[in-house]
Kinemage of the C-alpha trace (Angstrom):
@kinemage 1
@onewidth
@group {chain A} dominant
@subgroup {mainchain}
@vectorlist {calphas} color= white
{ca met a 1} P -103.568 -99.348 62.204
{ca leu a 2} L -106.743 -101.391 62.432
{ca gly a 3} L -106.727 -104.037 59.731
{ca ser a 4} L -105.969 -102.087 56.569
{ca arg a 5} L -107.396 -98.818 57.953
{ca val a 6} L -105.304 -96.083 59.553
{ca phe a 7} L -106.969 -93.887 62.172
{ca ile a 8} L -105.944 -91.211 64.639
{ca asn a 9} L -107.343 -91.157 68.156
{ca his a 10} L -107.150 -87.595 69.470
{ca val a 11} L -108.391 -86.395 72.851
{ca ser a 12} L -108.022 -82.994 74.504
{ca phe a 13} L -108.743 -82.079 78.110
{ca gly a 14} L -108.774 -78.854 80.059
{ca val a 15} L -108.708 -75.267 78.906
{ca tyr a 16} L -107.828 -76.144 75.293
{ca ala a 17} L -110.714 -78.590 74.994
{ca asp a 18} L -113.144 -76.100 76.535
{ca ala a 19} L -111.966 -73.349 74.181
{ca leu a 20} L -112.518 -75.651 71.195
{ca leu a 21} L -116.171 -75.977 72.210
{ca glu a 22} L -116.733 -72.209 72.279
{ca pro a 23} L -118.835 -70.966 69.343
{ca gly a 24} L -116.606 -69.135 66.868
{ca tyr a 25} L -113.369 -70.718 68.139
{ca arg a 26} L -111.779 -70.911 64.686
{ca glu a 27} L -112.602 -67.315 63.834
{ca asp a 28} L -111.481 -65.800 67.158
{ca lys a 29} L -109.262 -68.060 69.226
{ca pro a 30} L -108.157 -65.398 71.743
{ca arg a 31} L -111.805 -64.624 72.558
{ca ala a 32} L -112.588 -68.329 72.997
{ca phe a 33} L -109.695 -68.800 75.432
{ca ala a 34} L -110.642 -65.634 77.309
{ca ala a 35} L -114.179 -66.970 77.682
{ca val a 36} L -113.087 -70.215 79.370
{ca ala a 37} L -109.978 -69.017 81.235
{ca pro a 38} L -111.707 -67.572 84.337
{ca asp a 39} L -112.843 -71.004 85.571
{ca tyr a 40} L -109.279 -72.303 85.298
{ca ala a 41} L -107.838 -69.198 86.970
{ca lys a 42} L -110.216 -69.912 89.857
{ca gly a 43} L -108.846 -73.464 90.127
{ca lys a 44} L -111.120 -75.569 87.922
{ca gln a 45} L -109.823 -79.115 88.205
{ca trp a 46} L -112.631 -81.270 86.876
{ca val a 47} L -113.129 -82.660 83.419
{ca glu a 48} L -116.536 -83.309 81.953
{ca ala a 49} L -116.160 -86.240 79.600
{ca arg a 50} L -118.312 -88.576 77.559
{ca val a 51} L -117.187 -91.618 75.625
{ca asp a 52} L -118.902 -92.522 72.358
{ca pro a 53} L -117.386 -95.788 71.089
{ca ser a 54} L -119.149 -95.654 67.724
């Protein structure tokens, strides 16, 4: 709670976060995961992140 306002701070990293960014994720989740999975199967270990405090 911040003052009288309630907020949720949600962050995702990794394969789930990358799948969420795939166009059409909500309509075809298996396709979105299949599109990003090869990098992780090859050992992807980095996270591209940006912080926007606004």
